[in-house]
C-alpha positions in Angstrom: 0.0 0.0 0.0 1.3 3.4 -0.9 1.5 5.9 1.9 1.1 9.6 1.3 1.7 12.5 3.7 0.0 15.8 2.9 2.0 18.7 4.1 0.0 21.9 4.6 -0.5 24.9 7.0 -3.5 26.1 8.8 -6.7 24.2 9.5 -7.1 21.6 6.6 -10.8 21.5 7.4 -11.2 25.2 6.8 -13.2 25.7 3.5 -10.6 27.5 1.5 -10.0 26.6 -2.1 -6.6 25.0 -1.4 -7.9 23.0 1.6 -10.9 21.8 -0.4 -8.6 20.7 -3.2 -6.4 18.9 -0.7 -9.4 17.2 0.9 -10.6 16.0 -2.5 -7.2 14.7 -3.4 -6.9 12.9 -0.1 -10.3 11.3 -0.6 -9.3 10.2 -4.1 -6.0 8.7 -2.9 -7.8 6.9 -0.1 -10.4 5.5 -2.5 -7.5 4.3 -4.7 -6.1 2.4 -1.7 -3.4 4.7 -0.4 -2.9 5.4 3.2 -3.1 9.2 3.7 -2.1 11.3 6.7 -1.7 15.0 7.2 1.1 17.1 8.6 0.1 20.7 9.4 2.9 23.2 9.8 2.3 26.1 12.2 3.4 28.8 9.7 1.3 30.2 6.8 4.1 32.5 5.7 6.8 31.9 3.1 9.3 30.4 5.7 8.7 27.6 8.2 8.1 28.5 11.8 10.9 27.6 14.2 10.8 23.9 14.9 8.5 23.0 11.9 11.2 21.5 9.8 12.6 19.5 12.7 9.2 18.1 13.6 8.6 17.3 9.9 11.9 15.4 9.6 11.1 13.4 12.8 7.8 12.4 11.4 9.3 11.4 8.0 11.9 9.3 9.9 9.2 7.7 12.0 6.5 7.1 9.3 8.6 6.9 6.1 5.8 7.8 3.7 6.3 6.9 0.0 5.2 10.3 -1.2 4.9 13.8 0.4 2.3 16.0 -1.2 3.2 19.6 -0.5 0.7 22.5 -0.5 2.5 25.4 -2.1 1.9 27.6 1.0 4.5 25.5 2.8 6.9 25.0 -0.1 9.9 26.2 1.9 9.4 23.3 4.4 9.5 20.9 1.4 12.7 22.4 0.1 14.3 21.9 3.6 13.4 18.2 3.6 13.9 17.4 0.0 16.9 15.0 0.7 15.0 13.0 3.4 14.1 10.2 1.1 10.4 10.3 0.0 9.3 11.6 -3.4 8.0 15.1 -3.1 5.1 16.3 -5.2 4.4 20.1 -5.0 0.8 21.2 -5.4 1.3 24.6 -7.0 -2.2 26.0 -7.2 -1.2 29.0 -5.2 2.2 30.6 -5.8 3.9 31.8 -2.6 
């Protein structure tokens, strides 16, 4: 089974366009048999909040997802972990 970690910021249940897209994507992945989990960073700005990258790396080491889907609002976090192993897919529907 493929495991996917969706990396975003803010409340992923908030009805914004990006969160609604992420929710639909997560539902489609789950329906296709993938295990989907969420990692919510604490910053909505262009740079990760202090500790966000370290917490993300710890989670990646612990869970070892096959793919990390990155909401463009947290793109800097993805750049910081790009050598951690999993494939990274950037969802660029909002340019930071």
